[in-house]
N, C-alpha and C positions, 0 to 999 in steps of 0.2 A: 504493500500500500504506500509505504514511504517512497519506494522507487518510482511508482507511478506519479506521485505528487511531485517528486523532483524533476521527472521528465516533463510534466506539464509546465512546471515553473521555468525550465530551460527554454521550452518552446515559446512561452509567453515572453520571456526576457529577450529572446532572439527577435521575435516579432516586434516588440517595442523598440529594439535597437534599429531595426529596419525602418520603422516609422520615423524614429528620431533622425536617422541619417537622411532619409528622403526629405523630411521637413527642413532640417537645418541646411542641407545643400542648396535647395531652391530658395529658401528664405534669405540666406546669407548673400547669395549671388545677386538677387534682386535688390536687396537692401544696399549693398555696396555700390552698385551702379547708380541707384537713385540718389544716394547721399553724396556721391562724388559729383554728379551733375549739379545738384542743388548747392553743394559747397562751392563749386567754381562760380555759379551764378551769384551767390552771396558775396564772393570776393569781388566780382565785377561791379556789383551794386555799391559796395563800400568805396571802390575806386571812383565811381561816378559821383556820388554825393552821400553824405552821412544819413539823411532821411531815408533814402532808398535802401542803404545798407542795413539800417535798423529794421525796416519793414521786412526785407527778405530774411533777416536773421530770425524774426518772429515766425515766419513761414517755415524755416528750417527747424525751429524748436517744435512746432506743431507736427511736422513730418516725423521727427524723432519720437514724439509722444505716441503717435499711432503705431509706429514700428515697435516700440517697447510694449505696447498693449498686445499687439499681434504675436509677439515673441513668446507670450505665455500660453498660446494655443497650439496644441499638437494635432494637426489634421490626420485623419485616418487614411493612410496610404498603404495599401497592401503591396507586398513584393511583386505580385502578378501584374500590378499596374505599371511597374517600371520596366519589366521585360515581358512583353505580350504582343499579340498581333495588333490590338488597337494602338499601343504605344509606337509600334513600328509604322503604322499608317500615319499617326500624328507626326512622327519624325519626317517621313517622306513628304507629307503635306507642307511642312515648313521649308524643307529643302527645295521642293518643286516650286512653291510660291515665290521663294527668293530668286531663283534663276529666271522664272518666267517674267517677274516684274522688272528685273534688270534688263531683260531683252526688250520688253515693251517700252521701258523708260529711255534706255540709251540707244539701242539699235533701231527701234522704230521711231524714236525721237518724240514720244508723247510726253516726256517729262515724268518725274517721280510721283507727283501728286495724282495725276490722271492715271498713271500706270497702276499705282496701289489701289485706287478706288475701283478701277476696272477689274483687276484681278480679284479683289475682294468680293465684288458684286457677282462676277461670273462664278467664283468658287461657291458662294452661298446658293446660287441658283442651280448649278450643275452638280456640285458635290456637297450637299447640305451637311452631311455628317462630318466632313473634313473642312468645313468652311472656316472654323476658328484657326486651326494650324496653317491653312493656306493664307489667311489674312495676316497671321503673324509673320509668315515667310515673306509676304509682300513688303513688310517694313524693312527687312534685310535688303531686298531688292531696290529700295529707295536710296540706297547709299550712293553718294556722288562718285562718278568715275574718276574724279580728281583724287579720291581717297583709295578706292579699290578699282583698279583700271582693267581687270580682266576676269573672265568667268571662273578661273581656277581660284582666285582670291574670294570672289563672291561665294563660290561653292564652300570654301573653308569657313567663311562667316556663317553660311546657312547651316552647315553641319554643327557648328558650335551652338547656334541658336536652337537647332532641333534637339540637341542633348539637354540644353537648359529647359526647353519647353517640357520635356518629359519629367525632369527632376523637380520642376517647380509646379507640377500639376496640383499639388495640395497646399500651396503657400500663397497667402495674400490674394485670395480670390475675391472677385466682385469689384475691385478697383479698376476703373478704366485706365488703359495705358499699360497694363501688365504685359500684354503681347509685345508692345513696342519696346519695353524694357528688356524682354528676352532677346529681341532682335538687336537692340543696342549693345548687349553683351557680346553677341557674335561679331558685329562689325567693329567694335572698339578693340576687342582682343585680336581680331584678324589684322586690323590696321596697325596695332602695336607690334604684332608678330612679324609682319612684313615690312616694318619700319616705314610706314607711309606717313605722309604729313596731313594733318587735319586742316580743314578749310577755315579761314578766319573771316569773320564778318563784323563790321563796326556796329556800335549801338545806334539805334534809329534816332531821328530827330523827334522833338516833342510832338509835333503834329502826327507823324507816322506812328508814334507810340500809342496815341489815343485811338488811331484807326485799328491798330493791333488789338487793343483792349476790347473795343466794340466788336470786332470780328470774332475774337476768342469767345466772348460771352454768347454771341448769336449762334455760332456753330455748335457750341457745347449744348445749349438749350434745344436747338433744332434736332440734333442727333438724339437727345434724350426723348424728345417728342415723338420722333419716328420709331425709336426703339421700344419705348415703354407705352406711351399713350396710344400709338397706332399699332403696337404689337408686331412690328416687323422684325424685331430682334436687333441686337447690338451691331452685328457685322453689316447687315444691310443698311441700318441707320447711319453708321459711320461712313461706309463706302459711298453711299448716295450723296451725303454732305460733302465728302472729299471730292467726288467726281464733279458735282455741280460747281463747287468752288474753284476747282482746277480748270474747268472749261470757261466759266463766265467771268470770274474776277479779272483775269488778265485782259479780257476784252473791254470790260466796263471801266477798268482803271488801269490804263496802259503802264503808268509809272510805278504804282505801288501794288497793282493787282497780283503779279507773280508772287511777291512775298506774302500778301494777304491770303493767297490760296494755300500757302504752306501753313499759315496760322489756322486756317479753317480746318484742314485735315488734322492738325495737331489737336485742336479743341474738340474735334469730333471723337477723338480717342477718350477724352475726358467724359464725353457724353455716353460712352459705352458702359459706364459704371452701373452696377445693379442698384435697385431701390433699397437693398439692405445697407448699402454704403452711402448713397446719395439719393434720398427718398423722393424729392420733388424738384420742381423748376427753381424754387428759391435757393435751395442748397446747390443746385447745379449752376446757378448764376454765380454764386460765391466761388465754386470750383473753376468756372470759366475765367473769373477775374484773376485767380491765382495762376491759371495757365498763361494768361496774357503777360503777367508780370515776369514770370520765370522765362517765358519765351524771349522777352526783351533782353534780359540780363544774361541769358545763356548764348546769345548770338555769337559772341567772340570765342566761345570754347567748344572744342570737340565737334566742329562743323563738318558736315558731309557724312556723318555717321548715320546709317539707317537705324531707325528706332529711337533716335534722340527725341523726336517729337512725342513719341509714346511715353518716354520716361518723364518728360515734363508733365504730361497728363496724369501719369501714375502718381507722382508726388502731389499734384494738385487735388486729386480725389482724396488722398489720404489726409491732406490738410483740412479739407472741408469736413471729413469724418471726425478728425480730432476736435474741431470746434463743436460739433454736435455732442461728442462725448463730454467735453468740458462743461458745456452749458447744462447737460444733464446732471453732472456731478455737483454743480453749484445751485441746482434747483430751478434754473431758468427754462429748462426743457425737461419733459418727462423722461427720466432715465430708463424707466421700464419700457417705454415706447421705442427707445433706441435699441435696447437689448432685444426686444421682441422682433424688431425688423431684422436685426443681425442674425437671429436664430432662423 
């Protein structure tokens, strides 16, 4: 009887270790990439002006608050989820989405925003079960050819992203931009591994900064509306907003439209958040504001990396979630309602 109990204890311990490994691997990777990007953005904000620096520092603190809260949760990830046929299909979807988007963006000349929106939309319509990994891969394919200039390097980035996608399947779910952060991991590591130079972009003028803010809020809320209110789902909601922005904004605003199209698809990733994390249009507006702020101050750093836009959105959704939690804790918002939605 004692031997049977010991055997069960060993099996349980091994299972928990597998859960822990799967959780900590995905969680740490996503956390590091998001904190690095937000940290660089905070540095740029302080270099710009103290008020902006203080504001972005507050956003960083809220981001860390959410990450600390999430670190206490161990998601149930079975060993079979990590090495299985569905996991292989997900991996293949990420890799295929990355290569196809790069082809449409660079070789067909449609640009990164339109290419990602098109691949995401077609993936959702033709391969609905693999729509999410395909859309994740499309963010890898958004990488600038100035950073990764050939298919072998894009393939390397896509493979890394595919592995991270599987490892992070149980970590930080529900926050829009998670898929982009996975892609960001692949393109940044590939860029560093091949000793490529990241693209630099200057901070925008005040007028352009306000346009970025308005575009970010509008795109985030529009995506949330399509995804949740109209029940089309996050992938279709984001890809439609990204595709419309990529096609129309450069025509309507020849000077600033191309950049605003990038802002639109960036904020559309924020709008992919679940209602457990960002419950309504008001909270999505806050997340959109954070998206615009970080987009502005992250322009000079790690430019050209596919998935950078999603990482901005990922952190923004977590900042909005942190505000909800804090308001609940101090009694200005029903804490039970926050927990109920999270469950």
